[in-house]
KEZADREN-935753 format. One record per residue (C-alpha): y, x, z. Coordinates in steps of 0.1 Angstrom, whole numbers, always signed. Each point is the difference from the previous one (the first is absolute). Example, Ala and Ser with C-alpha at 12.3 -4.5 7.8 and 13.67 -1.06 7.14 Angstrom:
<atoms>
> c2_c1_c3
> -45_+123_+78
> +34_+14_-7
</atoms>
This chain:
<atoms>
> c2_c1_c3
> +55_-330_-509
> -30_+0_+25
> -23_+17_-26
> +27_+26_-6
> +0_+8_+37
> -38_+3_+1
> +1_+23_-30
> +27_+21_+17
> -22_+6_+31
> -36_+2_-14
> +4_+22_-31
> -8_+30_+20
> -11_+20_-30
> +31_-7_-20
> +35_+15_-1
> +14_-30_+17
> -21_+7_+31
> +12_+36_+1
> +36_-13_-2
> -6_-21_+31
> -14_+29_+19
> +27_+24_-11
> +25_-26_+11
> -15_-3_+35
> +29_+20_+15
> +26_-16_-22
> +10_-34_+14
> +24_-7_-29
> -28_+3_-25
> -23_-23_+20
> +28_-25_+3
> +3_-1_-38
> -37_-9_-2
> +4_-27_+26
> -28_+16_+22
> +20_-2_+32
> +2_-38_-4
> -38_-2_+4
> +5_+0_+38
> +25_-23_+18
> +29_+19_+15
> +3_-26_+27
> -35_-6_+12
> -17_+32_-12
> -28_-22_-14
> -12_+0_-36
> +22_-21_-23
> -13_-28_-22
> -1_+24_-30
> -21_+25_+19
> -23_-28_+13
> -8_-10_-36
> -4_+36_-11
> -24_+9_+28
> -22_-30_-5
> -3_+5_-37
> -7_+37_+2
> -34_+14_-10
> +4_+28_+25
> +1_+1_+38
> +35_+0_+14
> +15_+6_+34
> +35_-1_+13
> +9_+22_+31
> +31_-3_+22
> +17_+35_-2
> +24_-8_+28
> -27_-5_+26
> -20_+28_+17
> -32_+10_-18
> +9_-21_-31
> -20_-32_+9
> -13_-21_-29
> +18_-33_-3
> -17_-14_-31
> -33_+3_-19
> -12_-19_-30
> -35_-15_-4
> -11_+27_-25
> +5_+26_+28
> -20_-22_+24
> -28_-4_-25
> -2_+37_-10
> +1_+14_+36
> -20_-27_+17
> +26_-4_+27
> +17_-33_+7
> +38_-2_+1
> +0_-6_+38
> -19_+33_+4
> +26_+19_-21
> +34_-13_+9
> +19_+21_+25
> -22_+31_-7
> +8_+32_-19
> -18_+5_-33
> -18_+31_+13
> -28_-22_+15
> -16_+1_-35
> -6_+37_+5
> -24_-9_+29
> -35_-8_-9
> -9_-33_+17
> +17_-20_+28
> -13_+23_+27
> +9_+34_-14
> +20_+21_+25
> +17_+23_-25
> +8_+5_-37
> -30_+7_-21
> -4_+38_-7
> -3_-6_-38
> +35_-15_-2
> +23_+26_-17
> +25_+11_+26
> +23_+15_-26
> +4_-34_-16
> +6_-16_+34
> +27_+26_+7
> +17_-6_-34
> +1_-38_+8
> +16_+7_+33
> +26_+23_-16
> +9_-27_-26
> +3_-26_+27
> +22_+22_+21
> +23_+10_-30
> +1_-35_-15
> -19_+10_-32
> -26_-18_-21
> -36_+12_-1
> -28_-3_-25
> -35_+14_+6
> -35_-6_+10
> -15_+0_+35
> -35_-7_+15
> +0_-33_+19
> -27_-21_+16
> -8_-37_-1
> -7_-19_+32
> -37_+3_-7
> +4_+38_-2
> -4_+3_-38
> +21_+29_-13
> +26_-9_-28
> +26_+20_-19
> +35_-15_+6
> +23_+6_-30
> +33_-5_+19
> +35_-5_-13
> +25_-2_+29
> +37_-9_-5
> +28_-1_+26
> +24_-29_+0
> +36_+8_+10
> +25_-22_+17
> +37_-4_-7
> +8_+30_+22
> -24_+23_-18
> -26_-1_+28
> -37_-6_-8
> -8_-35_+14
> -35_-6_-14
> -27_+18_-19
> -22_-17_-26
> -35_+13_-6
> -19_-8_-32
> -37_+8_+3
> -28_+0_-24
> -35_+7_+14
> -30_+15_-18
> -34_+8_+15
> -5_+36_+13
> -36_+11_-5
> -6_+17_+34
> -30_+0_+23
> +14_-2_+35
> -28_-15_+21
> +3_-28_+25
> +32_-12_+15
> +11_+11_+35
> -13_-26_+25
> +22_-17_+25
> -2_+15_+35
> -16_-31_+16
> -28_-1_-27
> -13_+36_+2
> -37_+1_-8
> -24_+9_+28
> -9_+32_-17
> +35_+15_+4
> +5_+24_+29
> +26_+26_+10
> -7_+35_-11
> +0_+23_+30
> +18_+33_-3
> -15_+33_+11
> +20_-4_+32
> -13_-35_+7
> -35_-1_+13
> +1_-36_+11
> -18_-22_-26
> +21_-29_-11
> -17_-34_-1
> -3_-17_-33
> +25_-28_-6
> -16_-34_-4
> +12_-26_-25
> +25_-24_+15
> +10_+24_+28
> +38_+7_+2
> +12_+35_+6
> +31_+21_-5
> +4_+17_-34
> +16_+28_+20
> -35_+12_+10
> -10_+5_-37
> +23_+31_-1
> -15_+34_+5
> +4_+18_+33
> +24_+25_-16
> +23_-27_-13
> -1_-19_+33
> +9_+31_+20
> +26_+16_-22
> +17_-30_-14
> -2_-27_+27
> -13_+10_+34
> +21_+32_+3
> +32_-20_-5
> -6_-24_+29
> +17_+4_+34
> -23_+12_+27
> -4_-35_+16
> -10_-15_-33
> -23_+28_-8
> -18_-6_+33
> -3_-37_-8
> -15_+7_-34
> -27_+21_+17
> -13_-31_+17
> -5_-21_-32
> -34_+13_-10
> -24_+29_+3
> +13_+18_-31
> +36_-1_+11
> -10_+9_+35
> -17_+31_-13
> +30_+9_-22
> +23_-5_+30
> -18_+28_+19
> +11_+26_-26
> +23_+26_+15
> +14_+8_-35
> +9_-37_-4
> +17_-1_+34
> +20_+31_-9
> +13_-17_-31
> +8_-31_+20
> +20_+21_+25
> +18_+18_-28
> +10_-33_-16
> +12_-15_+33
> +16_+30_+16
> +9_+23_-28
> -16_+33_-12
> +24_+21_+22
> -11_-18_+32
> -38_+3_-8
> +4_+37_-9
> +17_+5_+34
> -27_-19_+18
> -27_+21_-18
> +17_+32_+11
> +0_-9_+37
> -29_+13_+20
> -24_-28_+10
> +23_-28_-15
> -27_-13_-24
> -30_+13_+19
> -14_-35_+4
> +7_-10_-36
> +28_-16_-20
> -14_-35_+6
> +2_+4_+37
> +35_+16_-2
> +12_-28_-22
> -13_-26_+25
> +16_+17_+30
> +34_+6_-16
> +0_-36_-13
> -10_-18_+32
> +13_+26_+24
> -30_-9_+21
> -6_+36_+11
> +35_+7_+12
> +2_+18_+33
> +24_+20_+22
> -11_+34_+14
> +18_+26_+20
> -3_+37_-9
> +11_+32_+15
> +8_+31_-21
> +8_+36_+8
> +31_+21_-6
> +35_-8_+9
> +34_-8_-16
> +27_+20_+16
> +28_-5_+7
> -5_-37_+8
> +18_-25_-21
> +4_-37_-10
> +12_-17_-32
> -21_+22_-22
> -19_-12_-31
> -37_+1_-7
> -20_-4_-32
> -36_+5_-11
> -11_+21_-30
> -38_-4_-4
> -15_+6_+35
> +31_+19_+12
> +27_-15_+21
> +34_+18_-5
> +28_-2_+25
> +35_+11_-10
> +33_+3_+18
> +12_-22_+29
> +26_-2_+27
> -3_+27_+27
> +18_+5_+33
> +38_-8_-2
> -5_-17_-34
> -10_+33_-15
> -13_-6_-36
> -34_+17_-7
> -13_+13_-33
> -35_+13_+8
> -32_-13_-16
> -33_-7_+19
> -34_-9_-15
> -30_-17_+16
> -32_+2_-21
> -22_-29_+11
> -30_+13_-21
> -2_+32_+21
> -28_+4_+26
> +27_+3_+27
> +32_-16_-13
> +31_+15_+15
> +37_+2_-8
> +12_+32_-15
> +34_+12_-12
> +1_+6_-37
> +20_+31_-10
> +20_-12_-30
> +28_+18_-18
> +34_-16_-7
> -3_-30_+24
> +24_-28_-4
> +29_-4_+24
> -10_-15_+34
> +2_-38_+2
> -12_-32_+16
> +0_-36_-11
> -13_+12_-34
> -30_-12_-21
> -31_+20_-10
> -22_-14_-28
> -31_+11_-18
> +4_+11_-36
> -27_+5_-26
> -28_+1_+26
> +7_+36_+9
> +38_+3_+7
> +26_-14_+24
> +36_-10_-7
> +27_-2_+27
> +33_-18_-5
> +31_-5_+20
> +4_-3_+38
> +26_+13_+24
> +5_+38_+2
> +22_+23_+19
> +30_-6_-24
> -5_-38_-2
> -20_-23_-23
> -20_+15_-29
> -11_-12_-35
> -20_+30_-12
> -36_+1_-12
> -27_+27_+8
> -36_+2_-12
> -29_+18_+16
> -34_+6_-16
> -26_+6_+26
> -26_+12_-25
> +20_+32_-8
> -13_+32_+16
> +34_+5_+15
> +17_-34_+4
> +37_+0_-7
> +26_-28_+3
> +18_-4_-33
> +33_-18_-3
> +2_-25_-29
> +33_+2_-17
> +8_-35_-13
> +29_-17_-16
> +18_-31_+14
> -15_+1_+35
> +4_-31_+23
> +23_-1_+30
> -11_+22_+29
> -19_-20_+26
> -25_-1_+29
> -25_-26_+12
> -6_-12_-36
> -34_-8_-14
> -19_+16_-29
> -33_-1_-18
> -14_+14_-32
> -11_-18_-32
> -31_+12_-19
> +3_+33_+19
> +29_+12_-20
> +32_-20_+7
> +18_-1_+33
> +16_-33_+11
> +28_+0_+26
> +14_-32_+15
> +27_-8_+25
> +7_+20_+31
> +31_+9_+20
> +30_+17_-15
> +31_+16_+18
> +16_-20_+28
> -31_-22_+4
> +4_-18_-33
> -33_-16_-11
> -11_+3_-37
> -19_-23_-23
> -4_+21_-32
> -32_+12_-16
> -4_+33_-19
> -28_+15_-21
> -7_+37_-7
> -28_+11_-24
> -10_+34_+14
> -23_+8_-29
> +28_+4_-26
> +15_+33_-9
> +34_-11_+11
> -3_-27_+27
> +28_-25_+1
> +6_-27_+25
> +2_-36_-13
> +13_-29_+19
> -19_-33_-4
> +27_-24_-10
> -6_-35_+12
> +20_-32_+3
> -13_-6_+36
> -10_+24_+27
> -15_-7_+34
> +25_+4_+29
> +10_+35_+8
> -25_+16_+25
> -15_+31_+16
> -34_+6_+16
> -18_-23_-25
> -32_+8_-20
> -8_+3_-37
> -36_-1_-13
> -11_+2_-37
> -26_-22_-14
> -11_-11_-35
> +13_+22_-27
> +37_+3_+9
> +5_-27_+26
> +17_+7_+34
> -2_-21_+32
> +28_+3_+26
> -4_-12_+36
> +21_-2_+32
> +26_+25_+11
> +33_-3_+18
> +19_-22_-25
> +36_-10_-3
> +5_-37_+8
> +37_-8_-3
> +19_+22_+25
> -33_+6_+19
> -30_+23_-5
> -32_-17_+9
> -37_+9_-2
> -16_-17_-30
> -35_-14_-10
> +10_-8_-35
> -22_+10_-30
> +14_+9_-34
> -17_+14_-32
> +11_+14_-33
> -18_+8_-32
> +15_+32_-15
> -21_-5_-31
> +22_-29_-10
> +28_+5_-26
> +25_-13_+26
> -15_+5_+35
> +8_-26_+26
> -4_-1_+37
> -18_-32_+11
> -4_-14_+35
> -37_-5_+8
> +3_-15_+35
> +23_+1_+30
> +34_-13_+12
> +17_+7_-33
> -20_-27_-17
> +20_-32_-7
> +6_-19_+32
> -14_+29_+20
> -36_-12_-7
> -30_+22_+3
> -26_-13_-25
> -20_+32_+5
> -13_-11_+34
> +10_+14_+34
> +16_+34_-8
> -2_+31_+23
> +28_+2_+26
> +31_+17_-14
> -1_+38_+3
> +11_+33_-14
> -16_+35_-3
> -34_-17_-1
> -33_+10_-17
> -6_-13_-35
> -34_+8_-15
> -8_-8_-36
> -37_-7_-5
> -19_+4_-32
> +6_-31_-21
> +36_-6_+11
> -4_-15_+35
> +24_+11_+27
> -5_+5_+38
> +29_+0_+24
> +0_+10_+37
> +21_+19_+26
> +36_+10_-2
> +30_-11_+20
> -7_-37_+5
> +22_-28_+12
> -13_-16_+31
> -32_+8_+20
> -26_+5_-27
> -29_+24_-2
> +5_+30_-23
> -37_-1_-10
> -1_-36_-12
> -8_+3_-37
> +13_-23_-27
> -14_-3_-35
> +17_-11_-33
> -13_-1_-35
> +30_+0_-24
> -23_-6_-30
> -9_-35_+12
> +16_-29_-17
> +14_-10_+34
> +1_+31_+22
> -8_-9_+36
> +1_+20_+32
> -31_+1_+22
> -10_+19_+31
> -27_+26_-1
> -19_+5_+33
> -13_+36_+3
> -21_+12_+29
> +2_+34_+16
> +24_+22_+20
> +35_-9_-14
> +32_+20_+3
> +28_-13_+22
> +26_+11_-26
> -1_+5_-37
> +29_+11_-22
> +3_+2_-38
> +13_+35_-1
> -30_+13_+20
> -28_-19_-17
> -18_+8_-33
> -29_-13_-21
> -28_+25_-5
> -23_-4_-30
> +8_-37_-4
> -25_-11_+27
> +17_+9_+33
> +34_+3_+16
> +9_+27_+25
> +26_-8_+27
> +13_+33_+15
> +10_+4_+35
> -2_-16_+34
> +29_-1_+25
> +3_+18_+34
> +34_-10_+12
> +24_+10_-28
> -23_+26_-15
> -23_-4_-30
> -36_+11_+4
> -9_+8_-36
> -35_+12_+10
> -10_-36_+3
> -5_-22_-30
> -12_-35_-5
> -20_-7_-31
> -2_-35_-16
> -31_+2_-23
> -7_-28_-25
> -34_+13_-11
> -31_+8_+21
> -7_+30_-22
> +33_+17_+9
> +8_+28_+24
> -28_-9_+24
> -26_+13_-24
> +18_+34_-1
> -2_+1_+37
> -37_-10_+0
> -7_+28_-24
> +17_+25_+23
> +32_+2_-20
> +22_-15_+27
> +14_+13_+32
</atoms>
């Protein structure tokens, strides 16, 4: 009986062998031949019959566990050990592919190994089929051999492949391949790094017995494009202190541009590139200052022009270097619908009224957001006839700018004092606000403005943060949104909030999650000491996802210019205070503050009694190569 089993498996040139391979995807046929009984169904180990078969075989045999990741070898016979030069303890637990590597210290599959055969083996394993063919392998001493391989899957009672048996016959391959790759710690003294055309620093020869990182054996091109460019800015700066070669590479502006693109996104780096003076001192310097915020400073500016008639409760937004102000509440609660622009790149910046056709109905308590880096989108607010839920878009790059109403299906409920932001420059996000009779809302709607027929879509969730108004939304990551603060409903009361929530709209079923605040279990605040509760505050999203919060209507006696920083991408987001020098504003409101070019925030207006002075602005700059360079070059007021 045992000899019959051996004949069944080893007659690879006979019809019986073909029958075994053809029956690889037919468990019933294998059961008739008693092949499945070769492996114990209880322990998964070779049965007594297989033990006798393996030890008496003239070929090398291995058994792999098909139910474990990467098909680890669980058994080898002595013939396989003898033919390959590897001991059993060096083989067990590994995938058979190690035979395709020449020597113990090879870093990758040998280039002479036929990839087509390897792909065919993978396909057969994936589909539960048998395989028969030849493949170049290498002994432990590096000698090339031809492996005549017969691979057979073993099926369990449920028809699932549980094990794979490999039958291997090795013959010498007559190839001249040179010496084996040496281990990294035994590199001969004559080996040295090859400098590229951009690397003029001669590398010292490596001496025998001296340990070094195999990472440094890679070329400059591979290091930059495949490794260094994918590091966060902090890690990239650390790499530059390892050795002279990495220090030289870390001074490349092209590399730092790639690092910034990876950390902040291509859209952000393109925006920074388009801003006058933003990268005047280099991408490396900019990455450092926007990461550490060491160059942050307040400055007070005065601009020309005027905004008449005077107003409050307007909305401001930046498009490139231009600050746009729309609408607001005039005398006797009169809703306004005019548009003003302040170009900060002009030699003498001043407010000017933009003559636009088809302006939206006047309103206040609305939102104004940047769309596609050149347009603005306004939504909702309170008009002459009550609350609104309409959408208008303005493209400032047009020769004759014109507000265009966006007709959309299934609009959300009319509202004011809601919050909004844009995703990827194309999709408007609207959240919460105040409906008729002072009812607070907790819904979230999306509107893709780049489609031919825009349609509102409500984000359906099982849990929503408490209804609120005057809160902030900021986008980070790909499609993640962070919500902070506002006047939130708490039972029968409406209280200022300092809670933080986030949601990932890229998920199949998006969910609001509490990041930190009083809504955490037990009212705990694992995110450190949060900002005092507030609404209508300033929320600034920095490149990379961090958020700055200051100003607003604050509970208690707290400074409006005290800045709080939160990184929602951290494993455990924690609030911390950012101390910024300079001339700070006494008041700062979310509806009158905007981010210009990703490196500075502009707070509009001072107060003289009850009047707004919009010729005064306070600039919070995060980079030393920001607006001050434009002023130094004579481009400022």
